C-alpha positions in Angstrom: 179.0 285.3 171.4 178.4 288.8 172.6 177.2 291.5 170.2 180.1 293.5 168.9 179.6 297.3 168.9 180.7 298.9 165.7 182.8 302.0 166.5 184.0 304.2 163.7 187.7 305.0 163.7 189.0 308.5 163.4 190.5 309.3 160.0 193.9 309.8 161.6 193.7 306.3 163.2 192.9 304.8 159.8 195.9 306.5 158.2 198.2 305.3 160.9 196.9 301.7 160.6 197.5 301.9 156.8 201.1 303.2 157.4 202.0 300.7 160.0 200.9 297.8 157.8 204.0 298.3 155.7 206.2 298.3 158.8 204.7 295.0 159.9 205.2 293.5 156.4 208.8 294.6 156.4 209.3 293.0 159.8 207.8 289.8 158.6 210.0 289.7 155.6 213.2 290.4 157.6 212.2 287.9 160.3 211.6 285.3 157.6 214.9 286.0 155.9 216.7 285.8 159.3 214.9 282.5 160.0 215.9 281.0 156.7 219.5 282.1 157.0 219.7 280.7 160.6 218.2 277.3 159.4 221.1 276.9 157.0 223.4 276.5 160.0 223.6 273.0 161.5 222.6 273.6 165.2 219.3 275.4 165.8 220.0 277.8 168.6 218.6 280.8 170.4 218.9 283.1 167.3 216.6 280.8 165.4 214.1 280.8 168.2 214.2 284.6 168.3 213.7 284.9 164.6 210.7 282.6 164.8 209.2 284.5 167.7 209.6 287.8 165.8 208.0 286.3 162.7 205.0 285.1 164.8 204.7 288.5 166.5 204.8 290.6 163.3 202.4 288.2 161.6 199.9 288.6 164.5 200.3 292.4 164.5 199.8 292.5 160.8 196.7 290.3 161.1 195.2 292.5 163.8 195.8 295.6 161.7 194.1 294.0 158.7 191.1 293.0 160.8 190.8 296.5 162.2 190.9 298.1 158.8 188.4 295.5 157.4 186.0 296.1 160.3 186.2 299.9 159.7 185.3 299.5 156.0 182.3 297.3 156.9 180.4 300.1 158.7 177.4 301.2 156.8 178.0 304.8 157.5 180.7 306.8 159.1 179.9 310.2 160.5 183.2 310.4 162.4 184.9 312.1 159.5 182.2 314.7 159.3 182.4 315.4 163.0 186.2 315.7 163.1 186.6 318.0 160.1 186.0 321.7 160.6 183.0 323.1 158.8 183.7 326.0 156.5 
């Protein structure tokens, strides 16, 4: 496996990732609710497949967001915040 270069994220990017986490969680909950409601019906149709695909997509996006935030917190030092904030 190739060596992964640790790149610090800008503080704004970290804030955006934290905010979008709740959007992905809401999408997962709504997709799961839709999937459960569609499974109560007898024939499994296109709506059930769409709900399942949305659930998988939101779960994948949520997972990628969590991994990005986890990788950012694992850096030993972050000088990006110092460089991006104006000095007084």
